[in-house]
C-alpha positions as CSV (number, residue, x, y, z in Angstrom):
1,M,-0.2,0.0,0.2
2,S,1.6,3.4,-1.1
3,S,1.5,6.3,1.1
4,S,-0.9,9.3,0.7
5,P,0.4,12.6,0.2
6,Q,-1.0,13.5,3.2
7,S,1.8,11.2,5.1
8,T,4.8,13.3,4.0
9,Q,3.2,17.1,4.7
10,S,4.1,18.5,7.8
11,D,2.9,22.0,9.7
12,Y,4.6,25.0,9.2
13,L,4.4,28.5,11.3
14,L,4.0,31.5,9.0
15,L,5.1,34.3,11.8
16,F,4.5,37.8,10.4
17,R,6.4,40.6,11.7
18,N,6.3,44.4,10.8
19,A,6.5,47.7,12.1
20,G,3.1,47.8,13.7
21,E,0.6,50.3,12.7
22,E,3.3,52.4,11.2
23,S,3.6,49.4,8.5
24,H,0.2,50.7,7.5
25,A,-0.1,54.5,8.2
26,H,1.2,55.4,4.9
27,L,-1.8,53.6,3.3
28,T,-4.5,55.1,1.7
29,P,-7.9,54.0,2.2
30,A,-8.2,52.4,-1.0
31,Q,-5.2,50.8,-0.8
32,R,-5.9,49.0,2.9
33,I,-9.0,48.1,1.2
34,E,-7.1,46.4,-1.9
35,L,-4.5,44.9,0.5
36,T,-7.1,43.4,2.2
37,E,-8.6,41.7,-0.7
38,R,-4.9,40.6,-1.9
39,W,-5.3,38.8,1.8
40,N,-8.4,37.2,1.3
41,Q,-7.8,36.0,-1.8
42,W,-4.1,34.2,-0.8
43,V,-6.5,33.2,2.3
44,T,-8.9,31.4,0.2
45,T,-6.4,30.0,-2.6
46,L,-4.4,28.4,0.7
47,L,-7.9,27.2,1.8
48,A,-8.6,25.5,-1.7
49,K,-5.4,23.7,-1.7
50,D,-6.1,22.9,1.9
51,Q,-2.8,24.1,2.8
52,L,-4.1,25.9,5.7
53,R,-4.7,25.1,8.8
54,E,-5.3,28.0,11.5
55,G,-4.1,31.5,11.7
56,H,-5.0,34.9,13.3
57,P,-4.2,38.6,13.6
58,L,-2.7,39.7,17.0
59,A,-3.4,42.8,19.2
60,L,-1.1,45.7,19.2
61,T,-0.7,45.6,23.0
62,G,0.1,42.8,25.5
63,R,3.1,41.5,27.7
64,V,6.2,39.8,28.0
65,V,6.8,37.5,31.4
66,S,10.6,36.7,32.0
67,G,12.8,36.2,34.5
68,T,13.4,32.8,35.9
69,H,10.2,32.8,38.0
70,G,8.6,35.2,35.9
71,E,9.1,38.1,37.9
72,R,9.5,40.7,35.1
73,I,6.2,41.6,33.4
74,T,6.8,43.8,30.9
75,D,4.2,45.7,28.6
76,G,4.6,44.8,25.0
77,P,5.7,44.2,22.3
78,F,8.5,46.5,22.8
79,A,9.0,50.0,21.0
80,E,12.7,49.6,20.4
81,A,11.8,46.5,18.2
82,K,12.2,47.0,14.8
83,E,9.6,44.6,14.1
84,V,6.6,43.5,16.3
85,V,4.7,39.9,15.5
86,G,1.5,40.8,14.1
87,G,0.0,37.5,13.3
88,Y,0.5,33.8,12.1
89,V,-0.9,31.3,10.2
90,V,-0.3,27.6,10.3
91,I,0.4,25.9,6.9
92,K,0.7,22.4,5.8
93,A,3.6,22.2,3.1
94,G,5.7,18.8,1.8
95,S,8.8,21.0,2.8
96,L,10.8,23.8,4.2
97,D,11.0,24.8,1.0
98,A,7.8,24.2,-0.1
99,A,6.2,26.5,3.2
100,T,8.9,29.4,2.1
101,E,7.7,29.2,-1.6
102,I,3.7,29.5,0.0
103,A,5.2,32.5,2.5
104,R,6.6,34.6,-0.8
105,G,2.9,34.8,-1.8
106,C,1.8,36.8,1.5
107,P,0.4,40.0,0.2
108,G,2.0,41.9,3.8
109,L,5.8,41.7,1.8
110,S,4.7,44.8,-0.3
111,I,4.2,46.9,2.5
112,G,7.7,45.8,4.5
113,L,6.2,42.8,6.3
114,T,8.5,39.9,6.9
115,V,7.7,36.3,7.3
116,E,9.6,33.8,9.5
117,V,9.1,30.1,8.4
118,R,8.9,27.8,11.0
119,E,8.4,23.8,11.0
120,L,5.8,22.8,14.0
121,L,7.4,19.5,15.7
122,A,5.8,17.4,18.1
123,H,8.7,17.8,20.6
124,S,11.1,19.9,22.0
125,P,14.4,19.6,19.8
126,V,16.5,20.7,22.6
127,L,14.7,18.5,25.1
128,Q,15.3,15.4,23.3
129,D,17.0,13.8,25.7
130,V,14.5,14.3,28.3
131,R,12.0,12.8,26.5
132,S,14.0,9.1,26.9
133,V,13.8,9.1,30.4
134,P,11.0,7.2,31.9
135,G,8.1,9.7,33.6
136,Q,9.8,12.4,32.5
137,T,7.8,14.4,29.3
138,A,9.5,17.9,27.3
């Protein structure tokens, strides 16, 4: 029995980074509508090809928790960061190259957005040894 094409698919995270509200500040209302239509078409195409798993834009504000015990809580994203995470989608693709090609079609690239492409894994790659210890989970 041969394996189906689905069995060779992995999930990839496309993480959208931009300069926050500034990324869209220069767009006219008509340009915003046109960009929205291009985003909708891109998403519709991914859905039609059964490549889109999920995705959401992110709020412009949030918090960053840090410190060994979570003792530092800072309103974020950080103003000094050149790029903030604005949203994400999870797609199905046969390889990192295929996922990268999908990311190249992102409509936000035309206004300076960057797209980080990362494979989603079942287990942490830096905790592989812990998974093999009985009673331990990653």
